[in-house]
MITIBA-170120 format. One line per 8 residues: number of its first residue (from 0); for each residue x, y, z of N, C-alpha, C. Coordinates in steps of 0.2 Angstrom, whole numbers. Example, Ala and Ser with C-alpha at 12.3 -4.5 7.8 and 13.67 -1.06 7.14 Angstrom:
<recs>
0> 66:-28:39:62:-22:39:66:-16:39 | 64:-11:35:68:-5:36:64:0:39
</recs>
This chain:
<recs>
0> 74:21:-29:73:28:-32:77:32:-27 | 80:37:-29:83:43:-25:78:48:-25 | 77:51:-19:72:56:-17:77:62:-15 | 76:68:-19:80:74:-17:75:79:-15 | 77:82:-9:73:88:-7:77:94:-6 | 76:99:-10:79:105:-9:75:110:-5 | 78:113:0:74:117:5:76:124:4 | 71:128:3:72:136:3:67:139:8
8> 69:145:10:64:149:14:59:153:10 | 55:156:13:49:160:9:52:165:4 | 58:168:5:62:172:1:66:169:-5 | 66:162:-5:69:159:-10:77:157:-8 | 79:159:-2:86:157:0:86:150:1 | 92:147:-1:93:140:0:94:139:8 | 91:134:11:92:132:18:95:125:18 | 95:121:13:99:115:13:96:110:8
16> 98:104:8:95:98:4:96:92:7 | 93:87:5:94:80:7:93:75:1 | 96:70:1:96:64:-4:95:58:0 | 90:54:-3:88:48:1:87:42:-4 | 90:37:-3:89:31:-7:93:30:-13 | 93:24:-15:98:22:-21:93:22:-27 | 96:24:-33:91:25:-39:89:18:-42 | 92:13:-41:90:7:-44:91:6:-52
24> 95:11:-54:96:11:-62:100:4:-64 | 104:2:-60:108:-4:-61:111:-7:-55 | 115:-12:-55:117:-15:-49:123:-11:-46 | 125:-12:-40:130:-8:-36:136:-8:-40 | 139:-3:-41:146:-2:-44:145:0:-52 | 139:-1:-54:137:0:-61:132:5:-62 | 129:8:-56:123:12:-57:125:20:-58 | 125:22:-64:128:28:-66:123:34:-64
32> 117:33:-63:112:38:-60:114:39:-53 | 115:34:-49:117:35:-42:124:38:-42 | 129:36:-46:135:39:-46:135:46:-48 | 131:48:-52:130:55:-54:127:60:-49 | 122:57:-45:119:61:-40:124:61:-34 | 127:56:-33:132:56:-27:138:61:-28 | 140:61:-34:146:65:-36:144:73:-35 | 138:74:-38:135:81:-37:134:83:-30
40> 131:78:-26:130:80:-19:136:81:-15 | 141:76:-16:147:77:-12:151:83:-14 | 152:84:-20:156:90:-23:152:96:-21 | 146:97:-20:143:103:-18:144:104:-11 | 144:99:-7:145:100:1:152:101:2 | 157:98:-2:164:99:-1:166:106:-3 | 163:108:-9:165:115:-12:162:120:-7 | 156:120:-4:154:125:0:158:125:7
48> 160:119:9:164:119:15:171:122:14 | 174:120:8:181:122:7:182:129:4 | 177:131:0:178:138:-4:173:143:-1 | 168:142:2:164:147:4:164:149:12 | 165:144:16:165:145:23:159:146:26 | 153:144:23:147:144:26:146:138:30 | 143:139:36:142:134:41:136:129:39 | 138:123:40:132:118:38:133:112:43
56> 127:109:44:126:102:48:125:97:42 | 130:92:42:129:87:37:129:80:41 | 124:76:39:123:70:41:123:65:35 | 125:59:36:126:54:31:125:47:34 | 122:42:30:122:35:31:123:32:24 | 129:30:23:130:27:16:126:21:15 | 125:17:20:122:10:19:114:12:16 | 111:17:19:104:19:18:104:23:12
64> 110:26:9:110:30:4:107:37:6 | 109:39:12:106:46:14:111:51:16 | 110:57:14:114:62:16:110:69:16 | 111:73:21:107:79:22:112:84:24 | 111:90:21:115:96:22:111:102:23 | 111:105:29:107:110:31:112:116:34 | 111:122:31:114:128:33:113:129:40 | 117:131:44:117:132:52:111:136:53
72> 107:134:58:101:139:60:104:145:63 | 100:150:62:102:157:64:105:161:59 | 107:158:54:110:161:48:105:163:43 | 103:169:42:97:171:38:99:170:31 | 105:171:28:106:171:21:113:167:21 | 114:164:15:120:161:14:124:165:9 | 131:164:9:135:168:4:133:167:-3 | 135:172:-7:133:172:-14:137:166:-17
80> 143:165:-15:146:159:-18:143:152:-16 | 140:151:-10:136:145:-8:130:145:-12 | 127:151:-13:120:151:-17:122:149:-24 | 127:151:-27:129:149:-34:130:141:-34 | 134:139:-29:135:131:-29:128:127:-28 | 124:130:-24:117:127:-24:113:127:-30 | 114:133:-34:110:133:-40:113:128:-45 | 120:127:-45:123:122:-49:121:115:-47
88> 120:114:-41:118:107:-38:111:106:-41 | 107:111:-40:100:110:-43:100:109:-50 | 104:113:-54:104:112:-61:107:105:-63 | 112:102:-59:115:96:-61:110:90:-60 | 106:90:-54:101:85:-52:95:85:-57 | 93:91:-59:88:92:-64:90:89:-70 | 96:90:-72:98:87:-79:98:80:-78 | 100:77:-73:100:69:-72:93:67:-73
96> 88:71:-69:81:69:-69:79:69:-77 | 80:75:-80:78:75:-87:80:70:-92 | 86:67:-90:89:62:-94:87:55:-93 | 86:54:-86:84:47:-84:77:46:-81 | 74:52:-80:67:51:-78:65:50:-71 | 58:50:-70:55:49:-63:56:42:-61 | 58:37:-65:58:30:-63:64:30:-58 | 69:34:-58:75:33:-54:76:39:-49
104> 73:44:-51:74:51:-47:68:55:-46 | 67:57:-40:62:62:-38:65:68:-35 | 63:74:-38:66:80:-35:60:84:-32 | 60:86:-26:55:91:-24:58:97:-20 | 54:102:-20:56:108:-16:52:109:-10 | 55:111:-5:51:112:2:53:119:4 | 47:122:7:48:129:10:49:127:17 | 55:130:20:56:129:27:57:136:31
</recs>
């Protein structure tokens, strides 16, 4: 199962997200749930870096199926563009969850 945690502060501003684990929908190379989540995740991080200029700390371990993206500490708010991309990420993973269910994907929100 893939566990996704989306982090926001008390005001609702995005602070980062993490994805951990492989979905287990199918075997390696054929797992469309894992591929969808991976594409949404990598595209969100790359788009924020390339298009928005917001500073982030990114950690990844491909073998473990782990990636974490946190906006740099000390930055109170992220740009409107990065916020839109984070909303798009949230919409995308929620759509995958609705289609394939809690057997393969868990999404939680954390206040930080």
